[in-house]
Phi, psi and omega in degrees: 000143176282172182302322184282002180091352177270154178301152183266048176236163183271136176256128175245121177269116182270039183212144175267010182297122177297323181297317179293322177297317180296320180299312180296318180296317179297331178280354177089010181276143169265140184207162176246140178264125179216102183260151178276143177267079182236157175268097184297337180290344177277350177263112184234140173220151181288318182269129180303323181298321179287324180295315182296324177291319179298321178282340179061016173208013167052052178264061185226135173229133177240133176228122181050044174087354181253132178287132178251130175262197174297143180299144180279338179199180183296322181293321177293320177298318179299316180296318178304310183295321177296323178297323182286335184303122180073013185244187179250131174242137173251114182274128176239117179239153179224157175224137174230125179244129181236130173275112185290338178284318183263339183081001181282132178241143173227139180195179179179187180226164179223148180237139178223134177265135180232125178255132183253145163285173173296137179259117182298148179303324180298321178293317178299316178301316180296321178295318179295314181297319179295324169097343182302322184295344179283348187244014181230152181304132178068005180067027186222124172241105183298329182281356180295133183299338177278334180271317189309321179298344182259008174275118182280307184214142173240122178255095183135186183280127182293339178286354174277346185283112176211331183219151192236137170239128178244134180232161179274182184294338180278353180111211184286000000 
C-alpha cells in the first residue's frame, strides 16, 4: 500500500467518459486516460448486457428493441429526447478491470430503472443547443442539470447511471 492508503499501482481509464473520470477523481484516485481507437459499431451483440461488457464502457442505448448510438444530428437527438419524455429508461453500465501484469480481467454490468416526467420542448431545445447530447449514447446524460429535474424515480444505485437503455412495455 502507498502512503495515502491506496494501492501502489497505476490506474489507466480506458474511457473518455467524463462521468467515469469524475467518479475516480471523487474517490481520490490518480489515473491516466488511454482510450482504444476502435470502431465500436463493429462490435455487435444481440443482448445489450453482453454488448456493454464487450465494449467495456457501456455506450449503448436501446429504445423499443433498437440499439441507439450517439445521435447522427440534432434532429435525431431531439427525437431521442422526446421518446424518453414520460417514459421508463433502464440504464445498463459496465466496468472491466484488467491487471496488465497478469492479464486477468474481471468485469460485469449493472442495471438501474429510471422513470421520467414529461420533458418540456424548451428543455429539449436547450439541450440540443448546448450540444452535449450530440456526443453521448442515445443523446442522454442523466446527470446533466437540465435533465435531472425531470427524473421522477430511480430504482437502483445512482452511481450506476452513465448509459441508458429504454424499452417498451413488452420488454426488450
